N, C-alpha and C positions, 0 to 999 in steps of 0.2 A: 341696885340699877337695876332698869329692866332691860333688854339686851328686845330694840324696836326687826334690827335688817342683819343682815354680813353685804356690805358691799363686797364687790369682785371686780377688780379690772381687766376687761380680755385679754385675750392671751396671745400676741406675735402672728405678725400678717409679712409679707409681701413686702408694706410700703413704710412698715415700722422700721424704725423708731419718726419717719416721720409723721406727719397729721395726715391720717387719713378724715380725715373732716366725714362728710355722708358719700360716703364711697363704699359697694357692697364689695367692701374684698371678704374675701377670708384667714381664716384660721391660715399660717401652715405647718409642720411638723413641728416646729415650737412653741407654735399657738395651740396645736396640742399639747401636748405633754403639760405646759403652766397652766393651763385649764385642768389639765388631771390630778397634779399637783395641787391645787388650787382648793379641788372638788377633796380631795382626801386632807387634808388642812383640816376644814371645817369638819369633816369626818369624822379625824381625832379629839379635833376640839375640843376642852375641859369646861363645854358653857352652854345652854338652849341652842339645840340644834333650827336649821332654817325646818317651818313649815310649808312651804311655798317661792319657787321662784319666777323672777320677772326680766324681763334685759330691755332693750332699745330694740327699736326696726333692723336694726345693719346688721347686717348676715354675721360679724364676727363678736356683735352681741351674742349673738342667737345662737351661735354654733357653739360659745362659751358656755351658756344658759346650760344648751342639752348636755354639755359632758359633764357638767357640775349636780346636775340632779338626779341622774342618770345613775351616780355614783352617790348618792344621799341619799335619791329614793325620795323623792321629790316629786311633783305638775308644777308641768312651766308653766305657767297661765300667758296668757295674749299678749305681743311687746308694745314695749308704751315708747309712741313718740317722742314723750317733751323731752326723754331721757338724753336723745340720741346725742353724739356727741357737737361741741363746736362746730358748725362751720366756717367755709372758706369767707371772710369778709363779713364773718359774723357778728354784729355788735355785742360787746357784754354785758348789759343792760336785757336785750332784748333775748340771750344765750339763759340767763341769771331766771329773767321771769319763766321762763319753760319747766325752765329745773325748778323752782318753786311751786311750779303747779304738779311739777309730775312728784317731786320729793315731798310735797305734803301729803297731796293723795297715798302715797304706799306707805306712810311709816304712818299713818292716821289708821289706814284698814289691818298694820303692821298690828297693833296697840288691842283694838280687836282678837286676829285670828293667830298670836304668835309670830315670831320670827318669819323675818322675809331674806332668801337669797336675794340681790337683788345686781347683774350684770349688767356693764357700762363702760366708760370708755374715760381716758386721763383727767381728759376737761372736767367731765364730774365730780373728778375724788376733788380737785382744786375748788368747784363750789363746795363742797358740803365742807375742806378744810375751811372756807369763809365762813362760813356759815355759823360752824357746831365744833370748829379748832382755835377761834381765835383767833387765826389770822392777823395781824394785821399791814403783812409789806402787799405791794402793788402783787396782782396775781394776772401772767398771763394765761389763758387757756390752754393756746397752742403749745407751749413748754410744761408748766408749773402740776405739779401729785403730790398725790400725798405715795404712792406704793406704783412699785415695778409692775409690769404686764405680770399678770396670775393673783398679782398681789389683792388681802382682804383688808377692807377695816369695815370694822364691831363697833354699829351707832347703838347707844343707850339715850334712854331719858334722861341720861346728864352729858353726857358729850358722845361724838365719834374722834376713834383712833385705830391707828394703823395696825395691825395684830399679823400680819405675814406679807415680808421681802414689803418692808417699809423704806422708802425713798431717802432716808436719813441722810448715806453717802456720797448725796450728787446735787453739790451745795447748786446750782443750780437750779435742779427743778425741784429741790425740796421747798417744804414748805414748814421748817420749823418757828416756835418764838424765839425774837433771838436771844444771843448768848450774855446773860445778864443773872444779877443779881447770886443766889444762893444756889449751890450745890446739886441739891435736891430736884427743888422745886423753881427755881430761878426768880425766886420772890423778891421783891426789891421799895423800898419808899419810893413818894413821889419824888426827893433830890436823885435818886439815883432813874427814872422809871421814864425806859426806851422803848419805841414809842411808848407812848398814852396809852395806857387801859385800865382804869381803875376799879377798886373791888368795890365801892360805890354799885357798878352800874352789870355787877357781876353773879350770875347765876348759882353762884357755888357763896358767896354772901350771904350770911345768915344773923340781921343784927347786929350784932359787931364784931362777928366772928368766923371764920372758913370755914367751911364742909367740905372741903377738899379731902380724900385720904392723902395724894400724895403732901401736901401742905401737911394737913395734921403730923406724918410721919419727919417732919423736916425741922432738926433741932436747929437750923443755922438760924431759923428766925429772933431764940435768944443770944445767941451763938454774935452775931452781924448788925444784929437790927434792935438785939435787946426788947421784941416785943413776948408777951407772958401770958401762958395757957390759962383758958375758962377754970371750970371744978371738974368741966368735962373734958378735956382735957385738948380741946379746939383753942388754936391760937386769937388771941385775940388781934383785929388788923385795922386800921386808917380806913377810911373813901376810897382816901388817896393811894393804898397801896396799891400791892398788885403781884401776876407771876406769870410764870408761863403759862398755867393754867385756867386764864384769862378764857370768859366764853360769854359773848354778849347778852343781854338777857332777852333786850327788843328781838335781837336775830334769830334766838333760837323760839322763842313764841309767834314771831311770823313762819319758821316754817312747818312745823307743827301747830301749824292751823287759830291760835287763838291761845291752844289749851294750857 
């Protein structure tokens, strides 16, 4: 897998945890500390380092980027208005359209230059979860997120996954897949699949087998569902099976500009 970007949620403000929308509120002392933690995490992270950084043009995101960029010794580029937070009263379709435009351009650039550091907002991380992490439940962009303030999401050419300050402990705000199926990958057959998310529409499906590394490591497919491996050790699955690692092919292609 190729790392395209690290997405950082900005730090706390005096309005947090309430939605700040498009207000130009600055980080407070806690927020600056959270930004430093994110920068230090990425500095020590065992993965490719960001080559450049960018944020929305809202002050709290720009300040978070400046702190992280100094720690990582990278250049902060001109802010991108398209990746602002959802605004008060903004329609989800309008929010998603500008996020698609903004993130598509950034990820296409990162594919050429090396990983980007993208600092944005709660609502943007929920958009990324919906588009790249196989989330199917309804998303409230004023509430949902993948990570806490100062949290980090790694975006590769395969998937987006939280790697620092994951939001999983907050059941209302978190965006995990349903808790069903096998323990490791959440694999289910059509009989148990809730809600429908089919292998036949997933980017990890390769002919008759699944290429996802977590699914490959899950012996529960044989124990609970009598699935068999092919000669390469990959699980043979049916088009209407699925798991918690499902990722829609159309959604990923759309975000990557049809690539």
